N, CA, C and O of each residue as an XYZ file, in Angstrom:
848
protein
N       0.854     -1.193      0.000
C       0.000      0.000      0.000
C       0.886      1.237      0.000
O       1.848      1.308      0.764
N       0.573      2.211     -0.847
C       1.401      3.405     -0.974
C       0.649      4.605     -0.439
O      -0.402      4.973     -0.963
N       1.189      5.220      0.612
C       0.599      6.441      1.166
C       1.551      7.606      0.911
O       1.762      8.419      1.811
N       2.121      7.714     -0.263
C       3.242      8.618     -0.475
C       2.916      9.986     -0.983
O       3.809     10.662     -1.494
N       1.677     10.442     -0.874
C       1.333     11.741     -1.434
C       1.346     12.849     -0.405
O       1.146     14.012     -0.756
N       1.574     12.523      0.855
C       1.485     13.528      1.915
C       2.764     14.316      2.042
O       3.786     13.983      1.442
N       2.688     15.387      2.850
C       3.825     16.277      3.021
C       4.250     16.364      4.471
O       4.765     17.394      4.907
N       4.039     15.295      5.226
C       4.261     15.372      6.671
C       5.676     15.765      7.019
O       5.887     16.578      7.919
N       6.654     15.206      6.323
C       8.038     15.492      6.673
C       8.377     16.958      6.541
O       8.909     17.554      7.477
N       8.076     17.557      5.388
C       8.415     18.959      5.178
C       7.583     19.866      6.062
O       8.096     20.861      6.574
N       6.303     19.545      6.254
C       5.454     20.366      7.115
C       5.962     20.362      8.549
O       6.011     21.413      9.188
N       6.345     19.188      9.067
C       6.811     19.107     10.449
C       8.081     19.910     10.649
O       8.267     20.507     11.709
N       8.963     19.940      9.654
C      10.202     20.700      9.801
C       9.934     22.191      9.912
O      10.776     22.930     10.422
N       8.780     22.648      9.445
C       8.461     24.066      9.536
C       7.763     24.457     10.827
O       7.429     25.627     11.013
N       7.535     23.503     11.724
C       6.817     23.778     12.957
C       7.768     24.159     14.082
O       8.942     23.789     14.052
N       7.268     24.903     15.085
C       8.059     25.096     16.308
C       8.419     23.736     16.902
O       7.659     22.777     16.764
N       9.560     23.652     17.555
C      10.029     22.371     18.065
C       9.021     21.713     19.004
O       8.861     20.493     18.984
N       8.329     22.526     19.839
C       7.419     21.924     20.811
C       6.117     21.436     20.182
O       5.290     20.843     20.874
N       5.918     21.673     18.882
C       4.753     21.115     18.195
C       5.084     19.810     17.482
O       4.177     19.139     16.990
N       6.333     19.440     17.416
C       6.719     18.229     16.701
C       6.459     16.989     17.552
O       6.289     17.083     18.768
N       6.430     15.838     16.906
C       6.144     14.602     17.603
C       7.188     14.268     18.658
O       8.384     14.457     18.442
N       6.727     13.768     19.803
C       7.612     13.339     20.888
C       6.812     12.418     21.808
O       5.581     12.428     21.790
N       7.519     11.624     22.608
C       6.832     10.687     23.492
C       7.605     10.470     24.781
O       8.813     10.699     24.841
N       6.900     10.029     25.804
C       7.512      9.529     27.031
C       6.842      8.202     27.363
O       5.640      8.043     27.149
N       7.607      7.254     27.881
C       7.069      5.952     28.266
C       7.710      5.518     29.579
O       8.742      6.053     29.984
N       7.096      4.555     30.231
C       7.653      4.012     31.454
C       6.864      2.807     31.897
O       5.906      2.416     31.229
N       7.242      2.214     33.003
C       6.465      1.111     33.551
C       6.623      1.062     35.062
O       7.683      1.356     35.614
N       5.534      0.682     35.708
C       5.476      0.540     37.154
C       5.234     -0.937     37.439
O       4.124     -1.335     37.791
N       6.260     -1.729     37.288
C       6.115     -3.168     37.333
C       5.775     -3.680     35.956
O       5.080     -3.000     35.201
N       6.239     -4.841     35.614
C       6.029     -5.375     34.279
C       5.776     -6.876     34.377
O       6.512     -7.576     35.073
N       4.734     -7.391     33.682
C       4.455     -8.821     33.756
C       5.532     -9.630     33.042
O       6.199     -9.106     32.149
N       5.715    -10.881     33.412
C       6.702    -11.721     32.731
C       6.422    -11.796     31.236
O       5.266    -11.772     30.814
N       7.479    -11.887     30.437
C       7.337    -11.957     28.983
C       6.454    -13.133     28.600
O       6.558    -14.220     29.169
N       5.578    -12.895     27.621
C       4.738    -13.958     27.097
C       3.361    -14.034     27.706
O       2.468    -14.641     27.115
N       3.151    -13.431     28.882
C       1.833    -13.473     29.498
C       0.905    -12.461     28.836
O       1.372    -11.457     28.299
N      -0.415    -12.713     28.865
C      -1.360    -11.773     28.253
C      -1.264    -10.390     28.893
O      -0.934    -10.247     30.070
N      -1.562     -9.386     28.087
C      -1.489     -8.001     28.523
C      -2.752     -7.279     28.069
O      -3.185     -7.452     26.930
N      -3.341     -6.480     28.938
C      -4.484     -5.639     28.576
C      -4.050     -4.193     28.617
O      -3.516     -3.724     29.622
N      -4.283     -3.475     27.510
C      -3.839     -2.089     27.390
C      -5.013     -1.204     27.009
O      -5.728     -1.481     26.045
N      -5.204     -0.147     27.768
C      -6.229      0.857     27.470
C      -5.579      1.996     26.688
O      -4.500      2.466     27.047
N      -6.240      2.433     25.623
C      -5.684      3.487     24.767
C      -6.684      4.620     24.583
O      -7.893      4.434     24.715
N      -6.148      5.799     24.276
C      -7.026      6.929     23.974
C      -6.252      7.987     23.202
O      -5.021      8.024     23.231
N      -6.990      8.841     22.514
C      -6.411      9.958     21.788
C      -7.090     11.253     22.175
O      -8.222     11.251     22.659
N      -6.396     12.363     21.960
C      -6.927     13.684     22.294
C      -6.577     14.660     21.181
O      -5.434     14.705     20.727
N      -7.555     15.440     20.744
C      -7.357     16.395     19.659
C      -7.660     17.792     20.175
O      -8.752     18.051     20.681
N      -6.689     18.694     20.045
C      -6.884     20.072     20.473
C      -7.757     20.819     19.479
O      -7.692     20.573     18.275
N      -8.572     21.732     19.987
C      -9.355     22.593     19.100
C      -8.479     23.650     18.440
O      -8.890     24.302     17.481
N      -7.275     23.812     18.961
C      -6.361     24.802     18.391
C      -5.686     24.221     17.151
O      -5.030     23.182     17.217
N      -5.855     24.900     16.026
C      -5.234     24.437     14.795
C      -3.830     25.012     14.658
O      -3.488     26.010     15.293
N      -3.032     24.376     13.830
C      -1.638     24.777     13.654
C      -1.322     25.012     12.186
O      -2.047     24.581     11.289
N      -0.205     25.716     11.973
C       0.372     25.878     10.632
C      -0.657     26.360      9.619
O      -0.976     25.660      8.657
N      -1.171     27.558      9.848
C      -2.181     28.147      8.965
C      -3.371     27.215      8.728
O      -3.821     27.024      7.598
N      -3.863     26.646      9.821
C      -5.068     25.823      9.785
C      -4.898     24.551      8.954
O      -5.877     24.026      8.423
N      -3.695     24.062      8.838
C      -3.467     22.830      8.081
C      -3.543     21.587      8.951
O      -3.367     20.476      8.450
N      -3.799     21.748     10.229
C      -3.867     20.557     11.072
C      -4.117     20.892     12.524
O      -4.457     22.023     12.872
N      -3.938     19.873     13.376
C      -4.259     19.988     14.790
C      -3.128     19.434     15.647
O      -2.361     18.575     15.214
N      -3.045     19.936     16.850
C      -2.173     19.334     17.853
C      -2.924     18.163     18.479
O      -4.036     18.335     18.980
N      -2.338     17.005     18.453
C      -3.000     15.841     19.008
C      -2.115     15.169     20.052
O      -0.898     15.352     20.068
N      -2.739     14.402     20.906
C      -2.009     13.631     21.902
C      -2.544     12.218     21.963
O      -3.702     11.975     21.624
N      -1.722     11.294     22.387
C      -2.136      9.901     22.553
C      -1.654      9.409     23.917
O      -0.707      9.950     24.487
N      -2.317      8.381     24.425
C      -1.914      7.826     25.704
C      -2.329      6.373     25.824
O      -3.289      5.935     25.190
N      -1.596      5.627     26.643
C      -1.995      4.250     26.941
C      -1.578      3.897     28.359
O      -0.642      4.470     28.917
N      -2.299      2.935     28.925
C      -2.030      2.466     30.281
C      -2.399      0.994     30.343
O      -3.508      0.620     29.961
N      -1.485      0.151     30.819
C      -1.724     -1.290     30.800
C      -1.882     -1.857     32.199
O      -1.439     -1.269     33.186
N      -2.525     -3.012     32.257
C      -2.693     -3.721     33.520
C      -1.356     -4.215     34.064
O      -1.246     -4.531     35.248
N      -0.350     -4.281     33.212
C       0.975     -4.687     33.655
C       1.823     -3.553     34.179
O       2.942     -3.778     34.641
N       1.300     -2.312     34.115
C       2.015     -1.167     34.644
C       2.741     -0.324     33.616
O       3.327      0.698     33.975
N       2.724     -0.717     32.341
C       3.358      0.119     31.323
C       2.436      1.279     30.962
O       1.213      1.151     31.009
N       3.034      2.402     30.603
C       2.260      3.583     30.242
C       3.060      4.437     29.262
O       4.275      4.288     29.132
N       2.358      5.326     28.582
C       3.036      6.238     27.684
C       2.095      7.331     27.242
O       0.874      7.183     27.292
N       2.684      8.436     26.806
C       1.899      9.494     26.190
C       2.793     10.244     25.219
O       4.019     10.209     25.325
N       2.165     10.918     24.282
C       2.954     11.628     23.294
C       2.151     12.717     22.614
O       0.928     12.794     22.731
N       2.881     13.553     21.903
C       2.271     14.638     21.129
C       2.551     14.376     19.656
O       3.551     13.753     19.297
N       1.639     14.868     18.803
C       1.840     14.673     17.368
C       1.091     15.747     16.602
O      -0.090     15.979     16.864
N       1.768     16.425     15.638
C       1.069     17.411     14.802
C       0.383     16.688     13.646
O       1.053     16.215     12.728
N      -0.930     16.601     13.682
C      -1.657     15.842     12.671
C      -2.193     16.790     11.600
O      -3.095     17.586     11.859
N      -1.631     16.699     10.403
C      -2.019     17.595      9.321
C      -3.259     17.090      8.610
O      -3.416     15.891      8.379
N      -4.144     18.027      8.263
C      -5.418     17.669      7.655
C      -5.225     16.886      6.362
O      -5.978     15.953      6.084
N      -4.221     17.259      5.572
C      -3.997     16.581      4.300
C      -3.586     15.132      4.495
O      -3.773     14.309      3.598
N      -3.034     14.813      5.646
C      -2.588     13.457      5.933
C      -3.656     12.637      6.637
O      -3.816     11.446      6.370
N      -4.390     13.287      7.546
C      -5.311     12.551      8.413
C      -6.608     12.185      7.731
O      -7.211     11.166      8.065
N      -7.055     12.998      6.776
C      -8.348     12.751      6.161
C      -9.493     13.228      7.032
O      -9.379     14.239      7.726
N     -10.598     12.497      6.992
C     -11.838     12.976      7.599
C     -12.128     12.381      8.978
O     -13.155     12.697      9.579
N     -11.246     11.529      9.484
C     -11.519     10.857     10.756
C     -10.353     11.085     11.716
O      -9.683     10.137     12.127
N     -10.117     12.337     12.065
C      -8.957     12.708     12.873
C      -8.954     11.987     14.213
O      -7.894     11.564     14.674
N     -10.112     11.833     14.850
C     -10.136     11.185     16.163
C      -9.800      9.698     16.050
O      -9.138      9.141     16.926
N     -10.253      9.060     14.981
C      -9.923      7.650     14.764
C      -8.439      7.472     14.498
O      -7.811      6.557     15.030
N      -7.879      8.348     13.674
C      -6.446      8.294     13.382
C      -5.635      8.447     14.673
O      -4.665      7.723     14.899
N      -6.044      9.389     15.506
C      -5.322      9.642     16.747
C      -5.421      8.445     17.693
O      -4.443      8.090     18.351
N      -6.596      7.828     17.762
C      -6.763      6.645     18.597
C      -5.880      5.495     18.102
O      -5.252      4.805     18.905
N      -5.834      5.292     16.799
C      -5.015      4.211     16.254
C      -3.525      4.498     16.448
O      -2.727      3.570     16.586
N      -3.156      5.757     16.458
C      -1.762      6.092     16.768
C      -1.427      5.660     18.199
O      -0.333      5.159     18.461
N      -2.371      5.855     19.116
C      -2.166      5.399     20.498
C      -1.998      3.883     20.546
O      -1.158      3.372     21.286
N      -2.793      3.168     19.760
C      -2.693      1.711     19.738
C      -1.318      1.273     19.250
O      -0.731      0.346     19.808
N      -0.797      1.929     18.218
C       0.533      1.578     17.712
C       1.578      1.671     18.816
O       2.375      0.752     19.004
N       1.571      2.772     19.538
C       2.559      2.937     20.599
C       2.338      1.912     21.718
O       3.290      1.485     22.371
N       1.093      1.527     21.931
C       0.781      0.602     23.009
C       1.212     -0.831     22.706
O       1.597     -1.559     23.621
N       1.155     -1.252     21.430
C       1.368     -2.679     21.117
C       2.645     -2.960     20.340
O       3.014     -4.124     20.181
N       3.324     -1.948     19.857
C       4.429     -2.190     18.918
C       5.532     -3.074     19.503
O       6.175     -3.823     18.769
N       5.755     -2.993     20.813
C       6.839     -3.759     21.417
C       6.401     -5.139     21.892
O       7.249     -5.964     22.233
N       5.091     -5.413     21.923
C       4.601     -6.627     22.564
C       3.836     -7.582     21.660
O       3.788     -8.778     21.946
N       3.243     -7.097     20.588
C       2.267     -7.912     19.865
C       2.882     -9.140     19.210
O       2.188    -10.138     19.016
N       4.145     -9.094     18.868
C       4.760    -10.256     18.234
C       5.100    -11.354     19.231
O       5.358    -12.489     18.829
N       5.106    -11.037     20.532
C       5.597    -12.007     21.519
C       4.568    -12.444     22.551
O       4.810    -13.411     23.274
N       3.418    -11.759     22.646
C       2.453    -12.118     23.677
C       1.048    -11.706     23.247
O       0.900    -10.813     22.413
N       0.014    -12.342     23.800
C      -1.354    -11.897     23.546
C      -1.587    -10.517     24.172
O      -1.187    -10.264     25.308
N      -2.235     -9.638     23.420
C      -2.539     -8.293     23.889
C      -4.018     -8.009     23.638
O      -4.528     -8.231     22.540
N      -4.687     -7.522     24.657
C      -6.062     -7.046     24.506
C      -6.044     -5.527     24.546
O      -5.594     -4.929     25.523
N      -6.533     -4.910     23.485
C      -6.670     -3.455     23.432
C      -8.084     -3.088     23.851
O      -9.056     -3.647     23.343
N      -8.194     -2.147     24.778
C      -9.492     -1.640     25.207
C      -9.566     -0.170     24.805
O      -8.762      0.647     25.254
N     -10.536      0.158     23.956
C     -10.656      1.499     23.410
C     -12.090      1.986     23.522
O     -13.024      1.183     23.516
N     -12.270      3.294     23.624
C     -13.623      3.847     23.605
C     -14.002      4.351     22.217
O     -15.003      5.050     22.061
N     -13.203      3.998     21.206
C     -13.497      4.362     19.815
C     -13.989      3.130     19.065
O     -13.203      2.234     18.759
N     -15.273      3.083     18.769
C     -15.811      1.946     18.022
C     -15.263      1.904     16.599
O     -15.078      0.825     16.036
N     -15.002      3.068     16.017
C     -14.435      3.099     14.668
C     -13.043      2.478     14.650
O     -12.728      1.677     13.770
N     -12.211      2.848     15.622
C     -10.868      2.284     15.696
C     -10.936      0.777     15.924
O     -10.176      0.022     15.319
N     -11.846      0.337     16.797
C     -11.991     -1.092     17.063
C     -12.395     -1.845     15.804
O     -11.884     -2.932     15.538
N     -13.307     -1.273     15.032
C     -13.757     -1.928     13.804
C     -12.620     -2.062     12.800
O     -12.490     -3.096     12.145
N     -11.797     -1.027     12.674
C     -10.670     -1.086     11.740
C      -9.665     -2.133     12.186
O      -9.153     -2.884     11.356
N      -9.370     -2.200     13.478
C      -8.448     -3.212     13.977
C      -8.958     -4.616     13.680
O      -8.177     -5.484     13.291
N     -10.237     -4.849     13.854
C     -10.801     -6.164     13.563
C     -10.681     -6.483     12.072
O     -10.408     -7.624     11.700
N     -10.884     -5.486     11.229
C     -10.757     -5.706      9.789
C      -9.306     -5.990      9.398
O      -9.050     -6.820      8.525
N      -8.370     -5.314     10.032
C      -6.958     -5.585      9.765
C      -6.599     -7.010     10.170
O      -5.809     -7.663      9.488
N      -7.159     -7.495     11.257
C      -6.901     -8.874     11.674
C      -7.305     -9.856     10.578
O      -6.696    -10.915     10.428
N      -8.327     -9.499      9.820
C      -8.816    -10.367      8.740
C      -8.094    -10.109      7.416
O      -8.434    -10.713      6.399
N      -7.102     -9.219      7.421
C      -6.325     -8.975      6.222
C      -6.724     -7.760      5.408
O      -6.150     -7.519      4.346
N      -7.698     -6.985      5.880
C      -8.128     -5.795      5.159
C      -7.027     -4.739      5.127
O      -6.199     -4.677      6.037
N      -7.013     -3.911      4.087
C      -6.096     -2.780      3.997
C      -6.820     -1.452      4.196
O      -6.278     -0.392      3.882
N      -8.023     -1.510      4.708
C      -8.808     -0.294      4.922
C      -8.082      0.670      5.862
O      -7.457      0.255      6.839
N      -8.180      1.959      5.548
C      -7.686      3.013      6.424
C      -8.844      3.959      6.756
O      -9.859      3.955      6.059
N      -8.706      4.772      7.817
C      -9.724      5.798      8.056
C      -9.909      6.652      6.803
O      -8.960      6.862      6.048
N     -11.114      7.139      6.586
C     -11.450      7.840      5.350
C     -10.499      9.004      5.085
O     -10.357      9.899      5.918
N      -9.851      8.988      3.924
C      -8.985     10.082      3.516
C      -7.566     10.004      4.030
O      -6.743     10.842      3.660
N      -7.241      9.024      4.878
C      -5.897      8.932      5.438
C      -4.900      8.518      4.369
O      -5.097      7.515      3.684
N      -3.810      9.303      4.224
C      -2.802      8.984      3.216
C      -1.408      8.881      3.800
O      -0.466      8.563      3.073
N      -1.243      9.138      5.087
C       0.029      8.875      5.737
C       1.112      9.887      5.441
O       0.860     11.092      5.443
N       2.318      9.405      5.186
C       3.487     10.269      5.089
C       4.408      9.820      3.969
O       4.486      8.633      3.652
N       5.111     10.787      3.369
C       6.110     10.421      2.359
C       7.512     10.400      2.943
O       8.484     10.245      2.204
N       7.635     10.555      4.267
C       8.953     10.537      4.896
C       9.318      9.141      5.402
O      10.371      8.959      6.011
N       8.468      8.174      5.157
C       8.696      6.809      5.603
C       7.376      6.071      5.597
O       6.387      6.572      5.062
N       7.347      4.886      6.186
C       6.101      4.131      6.275
C       5.189      4.819      7.282
O       5.607      5.117      8.401
N       3.952      5.069      6.888
C       3.003      5.748      7.764
C       2.741      4.934      9.024
O       2.741      3.704      8.988
N       2.519      5.624     10.136
C       2.313      4.948     11.412
C       1.168      3.950     11.350
O       1.308      2.822     11.823
N       0.040      4.344     10.775
C      -1.098      3.442     10.721
C      -0.826      2.252      9.810
O      -1.368      1.169     10.026
N       0.006      2.444      8.799
C       0.366      1.319      7.950
C       1.281      0.353      8.700
O       1.181     -0.861      8.522
N       2.178      0.890      9.544
C       2.994      0.018     10.396
C       2.095     -0.810     11.312
O       2.297     -2.013     11.484
N       1.100     -0.144     11.892
C       0.186     -0.844     12.788
C      -0.607     -1.894     12.031
O      -0.772     -3.014     12.515
N      -1.095     -1.549     10.861
C      -1.872     -2.513     10.059
C      -1.040     -3.756      9.763
O      -1.518     -4.881      9.913
N       0.192     -3.552      9.347
C       1.057     -4.692      9.020
C       1.323     -5.554     10.254
O       1.344     -6.781     10.162
N       1.525     -4.917     11.399
C       1.772     -5.650     12.639
C       0.561     -6.484     13.024
O       0.695     -7.650     13.395
N      -0.625     -5.881     12.936
C      -1.856     -6.585     13.295
C      -2.130     -7.723     12.317
O      -2.488     -8.826     12.729
N      -1.962     -7.456     11.035
C      -2.226     -8.472     10.021
C      -1.288     -9.664     10.164
O      -1.667    -10.802      9.884
N      -0.062     -9.395     10.600
C       0.917    -10.475     10.764
C       0.733    -11.259     12.056
O       1.254    -12.367     12.186
N      -0.010    -10.691     13.023
C      -0.169    -11.335     14.332
C      -1.623    -11.320     14.795
O      -1.900    -10.920     15.926
N      -2.554    -11.747     13.948
C      -3.972    -11.600     14.317
C      -4.373    -12.384     15.555
O      -5.242    -11.946     16.310
N      -3.751    -13.541     15.773
C      -4.134    -14.357     16.921
C      -3.693    -13.751     18.240
O      -4.216    -14.114     19.294
N      -2.737    -12.831     18.197
C      -2.243    -12.210     19.420
C      -3.088    -11.017     19.868
O      -2.970    -10.575     21.011
N      -3.939    -10.492     18.984
C      -4.664     -9.261     19.305
C      -6.144     -9.515     19.535
O      -6.820    -10.110     18.696
N      -6.640     -9.058     20.677
C      -8.072     -9.002     20.948
C      -8.449     -7.535     21.140
O      -7.651     -6.740     21.634
N      -9.654     -7.191     20.750
C     -10.101     -5.794     20.810
C     -11.421     -5.723     21.563
O     -12.368     -6.445     21.248
N     -11.472     -4.854     22.550
C     -12.696     -4.619     23.302
C     -13.002     -3.124     23.300
O     -12.099     -2.295     23.193
N     -14.277     -2.795     23.419
C     -14.672     -1.394     23.506
C     -15.287     -1.126     24.871
O     -15.896     -1.998     25.491
N     -15.106      0.092     25.306
C     -15.679      0.541     26.568
C     -16.264      1.931     26.337
O     -15.741      2.701     25.532
N     -17.313      2.240     27.019
C     -17.910      3.562     26.888
C     -17.025      4.595     27.571
O     -16.674      4.439     28.741
N     -16.666      5.646     26.848
C     -15.811      6.672     27.408
C     -16.480      7.441     28.532
O     -17.686      7.684     28.505
N     -15.675      7.824     29.525
C     -16.141      8.643     30.655
C     -17.322      7.982     31.375
O     -18.275      8.643     31.788
N     -17.223      6.664     31.508
C     -18.290      5.916     32.175
C     -17.831      5.354     33.510
O     -18.532      4.547     34.120
N     -16.652      5.777     33.971
C     -16.160      5.326     35.255
C     -15.167      4.190     35.193
O     -14.709      3.723     36.236
N     -14.814      3.723     33.992
C     -13.796      2.683     33.870
C     -12.442      3.302     34.232
O     -11.988      4.227     33.559
N     -11.806      2.809     35.273
C     -10.626      3.457     35.839
C      -9.482      3.566     34.826
O      -8.905      4.641     34.662
N      -9.155      2.475     34.152
C      -8.002      2.521     33.260
C      -8.315      3.264     31.966
O      -7.408      3.823     31.351
N      -9.563      3.284     31.543
C      -9.940      4.130     30.407
C      -9.763      5.599     30.762
O      -9.293      6.391     29.946
N     -10.141      5.958     31.982
C      -9.955      7.343     32.412
C      -8.464      7.674     32.503
O      -8.051      8.792     32.197
N      -7.656      6.689     32.926
C      -6.222      6.921     32.971
C      -5.632      7.152     31.597
O      -4.818      8.058     31.417
N      -6.033      6.338     30.614
C      -5.544      6.522     29.251
C      -5.984      7.865     28.690
O      -5.217      8.531     27.994
N      -7.214      8.267     28.989
C      -7.714      9.568     28.540
C      -6.888     10.699     29.140
O      -6.544     11.654     28.443
N      -6.571     10.597     30.421
C      -5.775     11.637     31.076
C      -4.382     11.722     30.458
O      -3.858     12.819     30.264
N      -3.784     10.584     30.151
C      -2.462     10.570     29.523
C      -2.517     11.158     28.118
O      -1.605     11.879     27.715
N      -3.576     10.859     27.370
C      -3.711     11.417     26.025
C      -3.850     12.939     26.076
O      -3.267     13.652     25.258
N      -4.620     13.424     27.036
C      -4.760     14.873     27.180
C      -3.439     15.517     27.587
O      -3.123     16.624     27.152
N      -2.675     14.826     28.415
C      -1.362     15.330     28.790
C      -0.463     15.431     27.560
O       0.267     16.410     27.407
N      -0.511     14.429     26.682
C       0.266     14.481     25.456
C      -0.114     15.665     24.589
O       0.757     16.336     24.036
N      -1.411     15.927     24.465
C      -1.865     17.067     23.681
C      -1.424     18.384     24.310
O      -0.984     19.292     23.605
N      -1.542     18.493     25.646
C      -1.149     19.731     26.323
C       0.362     19.951     26.254
O       0.824     21.091     26.308
N       1.125     18.879     26.137
C       2.568     18.991     25.976
C       2.898     19.910     24.806
O       3.772     20.770     24.911
N       2.200     19.726     23.702
C       2.403     20.587     22.528
C       1.710     21.930     22.688
O       2.298     22.975     22.410
N       0.469     21.902     23.131
C      -0.322     23.134     23.200
C       0.249     24.141     24.174
O       0.282     25.338     23.892
N       0.709     23.645     25.352
C       1.153     24.537     26.422
C       2.669     24.605     26.565
O       3.190     25.246     27.477
N       3.372     23.933     25.646
C       4.848     23.977     25.626
C       5.429     23.509     26.955
O       6.298     24.167     27.527
N       4.941     22.356     27.449
C       5.499     21.779     28.664
C       6.877     21.186     28.378
O       7.190     20.877     27.228
N       7.693     21.027     29.402
C       8.988     20.391     29.211
C       8.822     18.875     29.237
O       7.866     18.361     29.819
N       9.749     18.162     28.610
C       9.680     16.709     28.589
C       9.793     16.135     29.991
O       9.093     15.180     30.327
N      10.670     16.708     30.816
C      10.810     16.227     32.191
C       9.506     16.380     32.963
O       9.117     15.488     33.718
N       8.830     17.513     32.773
C       7.564     17.755     33.455
C       6.519     16.738     33.005
O       5.785     16.182     33.822
N       6.461     16.500     31.687
C       5.493     15.539     31.159
C       5.770     14.143     31.698
O       4.845     13.418     32.063
N       7.050     13.765     31.748
C       7.392     12.429     32.239
C       6.979     12.272     33.701
O       6.431     11.236     34.080
N       7.235     13.285     34.523
C       6.856     13.215     35.932
C       5.337     13.146     36.094
O       4.820     12.370     36.898
N       4.633     13.972     35.315
C       3.172     13.961     35.393
C       2.612     12.621     34.928
O       1.692     12.079     35.540
N       3.173     12.089     33.838
C       2.685     10.810     33.303
C       2.863      9.696     34.325
O       1.973      8.862     34.494
N       3.983      9.676     34.994
C       4.222      8.641     36.011
C       3.225      8.764     37.154
O       2.708      7.758     37.642
N       2.953      9.994     37.584
C       1.982     10.199     38.671
C       0.582      9.767     38.236
O      -0.148      9.134     39.000
N       0.216     10.116     37.004
C      -1.098      9.717     36.482
C      -1.210      8.200     36.458
O      -2.189      7.638     36.952
N      -0.198      7.527     35.879
C      -0.237      6.072     35.772
C      -0.316      5.430     37.152
O      -1.113      4.519     37.373
N       0.504      5.901     38.069
C       0.530      5.326     39.409
C      -0.807      5.520     40.108
O      -1.305      4.605     40.765
N      -1.392      6.709     39.971
C      -2.660      6.991     40.636
C      -3.797      6.128     40.126
O      -4.555      5.570     40.919
N      -3.926      6.011     38.803
C      -5.026      5.220     38.252
C      -4.808      3.722     38.476
O      -5.765      2.994     38.736
N      -3.561      3.255     38.377
C      -3.305      1.842     38.634
C      -3.578      1.483     40.092
O      -4.077      0.396     40.381
N      -3.251      2.393     41.012
C      -3.538      2.140     42.424
C      -5.041      1.991     42.645
O      -5.488      1.096     43.362
N      -5.823      2.890     42.014
C      -7.278      2.792     42.125
C      -7.777      1.472     41.545
O      -8.613      0.802     42.151
N      -7.272      1.103     40.389
C      -7.719     -0.108     39.701
C      -7.376     -1.352     40.527
O      -8.188     -2.271     40.631
N      -6.189     -1.383     41.106
C      -5.767     -2.566     41.854
C      -6.495     -2.712     43.179
O      -6.565     -3.802     43.745
N      -7.037     -1.597     43.669
C      -7.739     -1.660     44.948
C      -9.199     -2.078     44.775
O      -9.933     -2.180     45.758
């Protein structure tokens, strides 16, 4: 699949440094290799547009039952994302959540995006469908295409569940908080050290609630 018509590379180079993609990750205890893992994911899209209204500041986050967590910022350009920006952002969170584990252990993704869940299920069956209008990047393999290939190659390792957002599910709320932190990292020009400290506190707080 060729997503080579986008301008993500050149557009990103023209952005302020704090609007460019970045991430922080960590873990508060980790399950033994090979055991099943459940990961909650979420995305956040700022209403503030960037680069002469060509896109949005977005954030992603994930939190797992094994104690791993992460959040990040990403400048999502309209020409690249297409018409389903929230779905694209959610799937970006899934990529970061499963990229290191899906080839070696069963992973259950829990998302509050039914559209993202449907696409993941279709990828498991070999579909090449992307969110409407998504064309990726010409600076390398698009993130969602990396995720599609990973899922298609390891369908038996991935299970997908949906949860209603903001319904009191502790780890879903944790993933949402991390995604918002990722978005604010770009929007409010937070430092990486500050984001890492906040992310660890968020993960620890929600995991403590969940375990109790």
